[in-house]
ZATOR-534221 format. One record per residue: residue number from 1; x, y, z of N, C-alpha, C in turn. Coordinates in Angstrom, 2 decimals, decimal comma. Last residue first. Layout:
// ZATOR-534221
   num       n.x       n.y       n.z      ca.x      ca.y      ca.z       c.x       c.y       c.z
   NUM         X         Y         Z         X         Y         Z         X         Y         Z
...
// end
This chain:
// ZATOR-534221
   num       n.x       n.y       n.z      ca.x      ca.y      ca.z       c.x       c.y       c.z
   184     15,24     17,12      3,03     14,96     17,75      4,60     16,36     17,07      5,23
   183     15,49     16,61      0,52     15,93     17,71      0,87     15,66     18,59      2,15
   182     14,64     14,09      0,53     15,59     14,10      0,04     16,30     15,65      0,19
   181     11,39     14,57      1,16     12,98     13,75      1,77     14,38     13,77      1,81
   180     11,16     14,91     -1,24     11,51     16,43     -0,25     11,60     15,75      0,65
   179     10,07     12,93     -2,77     11,36     12,92     -2,56     11,98     14,57     -2,15
   178      7,41     11,80     -1,81      8,92     11,63     -1,02     10,04     12,11     -1,57
   177      5,62     12,78     -3,54      5,75     13,63     -2,48      7,71     12,71     -1,25
   176      4,97     12,48     -6,60      6,21     12,00     -5,48      6,75     12,45     -4,39
   175      1,91     12,89     -7,83      2,51     13,66     -7,33      4,28     12,10     -6,62
   174     -1,00     13,39    -10,12      0,65     12,20     -9,05      1,01     12,76     -9,19
   173     -2,69     14,94    -11,71     -2,29     14,62     -9,50     -2,06     13,30     -9,51
   172     -0,71     17,57    -13,53     -1,32     16,07    -13,19     -1,50     15,86    -11,68
   171      0,87     19,23    -14,04     -0,61     19,62    -13,91     -1,60     18,55    -13,62
   170      3,58     21,04    -12,49      2,86     20,08    -12,70      1,20     20,22    -12,87
   169      4,59     23,75    -11,31      3,99     23,21    -12,54      3,47     21,80    -13,48
   168      4,52     23,71     -9,07      2,77     24,40     -9,44      3,15     24,26    -10,65
   167      5,25     20,06     -7,17      5,57     21,91     -7,64      4,15     22,65     -8,50
   166      6,15     18,06     -7,50      5,82     18,58     -6,69      5,84     20,05     -6,56
   165      7,22     17,46    -10,67      5,37     16,93     -9,57      5,15     17,17     -8,48
   164      9,74     18,22     -9,94      8,45     18,70    -10,95      7,29     18,29    -10,21
   163     10,99     16,28     -8,96     10,90     17,25     -7,50      9,64     17,97     -8,30
   162     12,20     14,26    -10,57     10,66     13,82     -9,96     10,27     15,00     -9,00
   161     14,64     14,41    -11,30     13,95     15,27    -11,78     12,33     15,38    -11,19
   160     15,30     11,18    -10,74     16,08     12,07    -11,02     15,14     12,81    -11,78
   159     14,67      8,58     -9,25     13,60      9,86     -8,63     14,33     11,25     -9,36
   158     14,06      6,27    -11,58     15,03      7,09    -10,23     14,12      7,99    -10,18
   157     14,00      3,26    -13,86     13,10      4,02    -12,98     14,11      4,84    -11,90
   156     15,27      0,57    -14,70     16,47      1,87    -14,63     15,02      3,25    -14,30
   155     13,42     -1,62    -14,63     14,48     -1,77    -14,19     15,34     -0,08    -13,45
   154     10,24      0,53    -14,87     11,18     -0,38    -15,54     12,71     -0,39    -13,86
   153      7,06     -0,15    -13,00      8,27      0,71    -13,29      9,17     -0,02    -13,82
   152      3,92      0,10    -11,87      5,02     -0,32    -12,18      5,80      0,34    -12,72
   151      1,28     -0,31     -9,31      2,45      0,86     -9,77      4,01     -0,36    -10,21
   150     -0,48     -2,04     -8,68     -0,81     -1,18     -9,74      0,40     -0,22    -10,25
   149      0,43     -2,26     -4,86     -0,10     -2,52     -6,36     -0,42     -1,62     -7,19
   148      2,71     -2,03     -3,33      1,79     -0,51     -4,34      1,61     -1,45     -5,49
   147      4,76     -3,98     -2,31      3,37     -3,55     -1,29      2,55     -2,46     -2,13
   146      6,59     -3,35     -4,96      6,49     -4,30     -3,64      5,47     -3,70     -3,29
   145      5,83     -2,67     -8,03      6,46     -2,19     -6,67      5,41     -3,54     -5,93
   144      6,59     -5,19    -11,28      5,39     -3,92    -10,02      6,14     -3,82     -8,59
   143      8,20     -4,06    -13,95      7,54     -4,85    -12,70      6,61     -3,71    -12,04
   142      8,11     -4,39    -17,38      7,68     -3,71    -16,17      7,67     -4,65    -15,29
   141      8,99     -6,27    -19,17      9,73     -4,87    -19,23      9,55     -4,24    -18,19
   140      7,85     -8,63    -18,99      8,96     -9,03    -19,00     10,23     -7,37    -18,70
   139      5,44     -8,18    -18,39      6,11     -7,85    -17,14      7,47     -8,14    -17,49
   138      3,64     -5,68    -20,36      4,73     -6,79    -20,44      5,73     -6,76    -19,53
   137      0,02     -4,96    -20,22      2,00     -5,24    -19,53      2,77     -5,91    -19,39
   136     -2,27     -3,87    -22,38     -1,69     -5,41    -21,69      0,05     -5,15    -20,90
   135     -2,84     -0,95    -22,22     -2,42     -2,12    -23,16     -2,27     -2,92    -21,88
   134     -5,49      1,66    -20,87     -3,81      0,68    -20,57     -3,80     -0,61    -21,65
   133     -7,22      4,31    -22,33     -6,80      2,97    -21,53     -5,50      1,88    -21,48
   132     -7,28      7,94    -21,71     -7,32      6,87    -21,56     -6,88      5,08    -21,19
   131    -10,44      9,28    -23,02     -9,80      8,80    -21,75     -9,06      7,84    -21,57
   130    -10,90     10,24    -25,41    -10,72     10,78    -24,51     -9,76     10,34    -23,12
   129    -10,07      8,82    -28,67     -9,91      8,35    -27,50     -9,62      9,50    -25,94
   128    -11,35      9,08    -31,26    -10,81      9,72    -30,27    -11,26      9,25    -29,13
   127    -11,22      6,77    -34,19    -12,07      7,20    -33,28    -10,70      7,83    -32,12
   126    -10,64      4,29    -36,49    -10,75      5,69    -37,05    -11,40      6,39    -35,60
   125     -9,52      2,63    -35,50    -10,88      2,83    -35,61    -11,32      3,91    -35,88
   124     -7,30      2,63    -36,10     -7,48      1,16    -36,03     -8,79      1,73    -36,16
   123     -6,35      5,01    -35,03     -6,41      5,03    -36,36     -6,90      3,73    -36,68
   122     -7,48      7,03    -32,41     -6,96      5,61    -32,93     -7,27      5,64    -34,29
   121     -6,35      9,50    -30,86     -6,38      9,40    -32,53     -6,26      7,84    -32,44
   120     -5,68      9,47    -27,40     -5,46     10,64    -28,64     -6,69      9,65    -30,09
   119     -4,68      5,98    -26,63     -4,66      7,15    -25,67     -5,11      8,49    -27,08
   118     -3,88      4,07    -24,83     -4,31      3,81    -26,40     -4,82      5,35    -25,75
   117     -0,45      2,94    -23,48     -1,67      3,58    -23,69     -2,70      3,70    -24,94
   116      1,90      1,36    -24,14      1,58      1,34    -22,69      0,05      1,54    -23,09
   115      2,80      2,52    -27,38      3,33      0,94    -26,62      2,32      0,83    -25,30
   114      2,55      4,96    -26,58      1,18      4,35    -27,84      1,83      2,56    -27,64
   113      4,48      6,04    -26,02      3,21      6,42    -24,77      2,18      5,04    -25,53
   112      6,47      6,07    -27,85      6,34      4,89    -27,02      5,28      4,88    -25,70
   111      5,12      7,88    -29,64      5,43      6,23    -30,32      5,60      5,28    -29,36
   110      6,37     10,21    -28,03      4,09      9,53    -28,64      4,05      8,16    -28,87
   109      9,13      9,91    -27,74      8,27      9,22    -27,08      6,04      9,47    -27,31
   108      9,64     11,19    -30,65      9,85      9,30    -29,92      8,75      8,73    -28,62
   107      8,64     13,47    -30,23      7,96     12,39    -31,80      8,61     10,47    -30,73
   106     10,42     14,32    -28,97      8,55     14,17    -28,25      8,10     13,08    -29,60
   105     13,18     14,09    -29,99     12,73     13,42    -28,89     11,27     13,01    -28,72
   104     12,51     16,11    -31,99     12,11     14,76    -32,57     11,80     13,57    -31,76
   103     12,17     18,54    -31,05     10,74     17,98    -31,27     11,29     15,89    -32,19
   102     14,76     18,86    -29,80     13,42     18,40    -29,15     12,47     17,40    -29,86
   101     16,20     18,10    -32,14     16,22     17,52    -31,99     15,11     17,37    -30,77
   100     15,03     21,30    -33,20     14,49     19,89    -33,94     14,65     18,85    -33,31
    99     13,92     23,12    -30,46     14,42     23,07    -32,21     14,27     21,34    -32,37
    98     10,26     24,08    -30,67     11,12     23,37    -30,18     12,27     23,31    -31,82
    97      9,35     27,75    -30,46      8,92     26,14    -31,29     10,49     25,52    -30,76
    96      8,06     29,13    -27,65      9,16     29,38    -28,57      8,56     27,96    -29,25
    95      6,51     30,09    -25,40      5,65     29,89    -26,36      7,37     30,36    -27,56
    94      6,76     31,33    -22,59      8,28     31,57    -23,66      7,62     31,20    -25,10
    93      6,60     33,01    -19,41      5,58     32,41    -21,26      7,20     32,44    -21,65
    92      8,13     31,49    -16,51      7,96     32,44    -17,31      6,88     32,08    -19,08
    91      9,25     31,25    -13,07      8,59     30,53    -14,65      7,72     31,50    -15,52
    90     10,56     29,60    -10,39     10,91     30,99    -11,40      9,97     30,56    -12,79
    89      9,05     27,88     -7,65      9,54     28,33     -9,00      9,65     29,59     -9,75
    88      9,79     26,23     -4,72      9,48     27,93     -5,30     10,45     27,45     -6,89
    87      8,64     23,69     -3,16      9,82     23,77     -4,06      8,87     25,37     -4,72
    86      9,05     23,43      0,74      7,77     23,56     -0,58      9,20     24,27     -1,38
    85      9,45     24,38      3,47      9,52     22,69      3,09      8,54     22,48      1,48
    84      9,41     26,49      3,95      7,86     26,47      3,42      8,44     24,52      3,54
    83     12,66     26,84      4,60     11,18     27,71      5,76      9,87     26,93      4,88
    82     13,63     25,72      2,14     13,85     25,25      3,27     12,84     25,60      5,00
    81     12,94     25,22     -1,04     12,81     26,29      0,14     12,18     26,15      1,48
    80     14,19     24,11     -3,72     13,71     23,70     -2,39     14,01     25,27     -1,33
    79     13,83     25,55     -7,06     14,57     25,34     -5,99     13,54     24,92     -4,37
    78     13,41     25,90    -10,22     12,47     25,36     -9,38     13,86     24,44     -8,11
    77     14,21     28,09    -12,69     14,67     27,35    -11,42     13,37     27,06    -10,31
    76     13,09     28,99    -15,04     14,51     29,26    -14,65     15,28     28,55    -13,59
    75     11,54     27,30    -17,27     11,78     27,22    -15,79     12,95     27,37    -15,21
    74      9,14     28,57    -19,55     10,77     28,46    -19,08     10,43     28,64    -17,90
    73      6,42     27,25    -22,01      6,90     27,89    -20,51      8,15     27,40    -20,49
    72      5,66     26,16    -23,89      5,34     26,80    -23,82      5,55     27,92    -22,69
    71      7,78     24,84    -26,81      7,63     25,48    -25,84      7,02     26,01    -24,93
    70      6,00     23,06    -29,57      5,93     24,48    -28,69      6,45     24,26    -27,25
    69      5,02     20,51    -30,23      6,48     21,14    -30,94      6,49     22,42    -30,53
    68      2,85     19,30    -29,17      2,67     20,54    -29,89      3,82     21,58    -30,67
    67      2,49     16,84    -27,88      2,57     16,66    -29,36      2,99     18,26    -29,97
    66      1,56     16,95    -25,45      3,26     15,93    -25,34      3,47     15,96    -26,81
    65      1,34     19,37    -23,86      1,42     18,79    -24,35      2,08     18,30    -24,98
    64      2,34     21,72    -21,69      1,33     20,65    -21,25      0,75     20,13    -22,30
    63      6,26     21,82    -21,43      4,71     22,51    -22,80      3,87     21,04    -21,97
    62      8,97     23,80    -20,58      8,06     22,01    -20,60      6,85     22,73    -21,33
    61     12,63     23,99    -19,69     11,52     24,19    -20,55     10,51     22,86    -20,78
    60     14,78     24,56    -17,07     14,43     24,08    -18,23     13,23     24,72    -19,12
    59     16,12     23,82    -13,84     15,21     24,67    -15,20     15,62     24,06    -16,21
    58     16,66     22,81    -10,34     16,17     22,19    -12,09     15,49     23,56    -12,63
    57     19,19     23,94     -7,84     18,09     23,87     -8,79     17,62     23,07     -9,86
    56     20,94     21,89     -5,82     21,00     23,12     -6,38     19,33     22,85     -7,12
    55     21,78     20,56     -4,15     21,11     20,91     -3,44     20,20     22,69     -4,43
    54     24,22     19,71     -5,16     23,07     18,39     -4,24     22,21     19,09     -4,28
    53     24,85     21,59     -8,09     25,32     21,57     -6,41     24,40     20,55     -6,40
    52     24,39     22,03    -10,91     25,38     21,50    -10,34     25,50     20,86     -8,94
    51     20,73     21,50    -11,13     22,09     22,17    -10,96     22,83     21,47    -10,93
    50     19,46     19,39    -14,38     19,77     20,08    -12,71     20,96     21,25    -12,39
    49     17,60     20,48    -16,92     18,64     20,26    -16,54     18,78     20,47    -14,94
    48     14,79     19,30    -19,05     14,95     19,82    -18,02     16,05     19,41    -17,42
    47     11,92     19,71    -21,23     13,59     19,14    -20,78     14,09     20,22    -20,08
    46      8,99     18,13    -21,15      9,29     18,91    -20,39     10,63     18,33    -20,46
    45      5,14     17,55    -21,26      6,75     17,67    -22,23      7,13     17,89    -21,69
    44      1,69     16,50    -20,28      3,04     17,20    -20,51      4,15     16,74    -20,52
    43     -1,83     16,28    -20,43      0,04     15,83    -20,94      0,88     16,64    -20,49
    42     -4,21     15,30    -18,52     -3,55     16,42    -19,05     -2,48     15,41    -19,77
    41     -8,34     14,54    -17,99     -6,62     13,31    -18,33     -5,80     14,74    -18,90
    40    -10,99     14,37    -16,05     -9,70     15,16    -17,03     -8,36     14,66    -17,05
    39    -12,11     14,02    -13,78    -12,70     13,15    -15,07    -11,69     13,96    -16,15
    38    -11,26     15,53    -11,69    -12,17     15,92    -12,39    -12,83     15,37    -13,57
    37     -7,70     15,06    -12,76     -8,99     15,71    -11,52     -9,91     15,58    -12,36
    36     -5,53     14,35    -13,95     -5,30     15,20    -13,43     -6,23     15,80    -12,37
    35     -3,90     11,28    -15,66     -5,41     12,07    -14,28     -4,96     13,25    -13,74
    34     -1,26     11,41    -17,88     -1,94     11,39    -16,79     -3,39     12,29    -15,90
    33      1,11     11,27    -19,41     -0,08     11,59    -19,61     -0,99     11,26    -18,57
    32      4,13     12,80    -20,32      3,48     12,35    -18,99      2,15     12,90    -19,65
    31      8,15     12,60    -20,77      6,68     13,00    -21,21      6,18     12,12    -20,29
    30     11,02     14,43    -19,88     10,01     13,98    -19,35      8,46     13,74    -20,20
    29     14,52     14,75    -20,07     13,37     14,31    -20,82     12,23     14,06    -20,14
    28     16,75     15,66    -18,99     16,39     15,12    -18,63     15,13     15,24    -19,28
    27     20,31     16,83    -20,16     19,01     17,07    -20,32     18,18     16,16    -19,92
    26     22,62     16,15    -21,65     22,86     17,10    -20,10     21,75     17,17    -19,62
    25     23,04     13,54    -23,23     23,41     14,69    -23,21     23,20     15,38    -21,88
    24     19,60     12,08    -22,47     19,28     12,77    -23,37     21,14     14,23    -23,93
    23     17,01     10,39    -20,58     18,51     11,40    -19,95     19,17     11,52    -22,01
    22     13,57      9,85    -20,73     15,18      9,80    -20,95     16,14     10,92    -20,63
    21     10,78      8,63    -18,67     12,30     10,01    -18,70     13,34      9,29    -19,66
    20      6,95      8,83    -19,02      8,63      8,69    -19,60      9,53      9,39    -19,21
    19      4,70      8,06    -17,28      4,99      8,72    -17,21      6,92      8,55    -17,91
    18      1,35      7,89    -17,05      2,36      7,00    -17,27      3,49      8,00    -17,65
    17     -1,83      7,23    -14,67     -0,75      8,09    -15,51      0,26      7,19    -16,12
    16     -4,10      5,66    -14,90     -4,35      6,44    -14,12     -2,94      7,63    -14,60
    15     -6,84      2,77    -16,63     -5,03      3,99    -16,47     -5,30      5,25    -15,34
    14     -7,43      0,23    -14,22     -7,77      1,20    -14,78     -6,76      1,99    -14,94
    13     -6,95     -1,32    -12,03     -6,40     -1,76    -13,02     -6,65     -1,61    -14,55
    12     -8,81     -0,53     -9,96     -9,76     -1,65    -10,10     -8,57     -1,39    -11,72
    11     -7,37      1,38     -8,73     -7,45     -0,19     -7,90     -8,26     -1,11     -9,22
    10     -5,46      2,46    -11,15     -6,17      2,26    -10,28     -6,65      1,33     -9,59
     9     -1,89      2,50    -12,17     -2,44      2,01    -12,67     -3,70      2,35    -11,39
     8      1,18      3,97    -14,00      0,02      3,88    -12,36     -0,67      3,31    -11,94
     7      4,07      3,56    -14,11      2,82      3,08    -15,23      2,23      3,00    -13,64
     6      7,40      4,83    -16,16      6,66      4,54    -14,37      5,12      4,66    -15,27
     5     10,28      3,61    -17,68      9,04      3,91    -17,76      8,35      3,78    -16,32
     4     13,22      5,50    -19,39     13,03      4,71    -17,97     10,84      4,89    -18,20
     3     14,73      4,50    -22,28     13,88      5,10    -21,70     13,55      4,72    -20,24
     2     18,09      4,81    -22,47     17,07      4,07    -22,55     16,09      4,53    -22,03
     1     20,59      6,51    -24,37     20,44      6,43    -23,38     18,43      5,92    -23,47
// end
């Protein structure tokens, strides 16, 4: 499957968040670089599966690095709590190396991230870029959301697995709170 892309910019068109999603077999992979608050940018890489029932849980593995090759945490479940109207998570430290397929997907995501932003070590300038910079936006690939300036997506972007952005496992400041409406 082709990657689905979300790119969020600030009002001044500077970079805020990039999320790349891809479905491989029965898993949804996510890679993100985004603003976490306090002038800090963070990363996220995860492999998740959705429960079989409509309101079932999400489980999987994740890391707060897009390039470590290590799953830091195991998400046993992320399930909507009807009383609190929030997502409850069951998480454990995992610290296991990724299998070769997960690592291959991770490296593909790193390459794709480089298509949209300058971040990390830049070989051209031999410098480390601490604050991501957005590259020129190809509007033949990314379209801007109507009534949401600076928010771009590919045509195949959907809300699948965005529940994690409304939970304690997501360290970035970007949230998709409207996914909660699907559970109310």
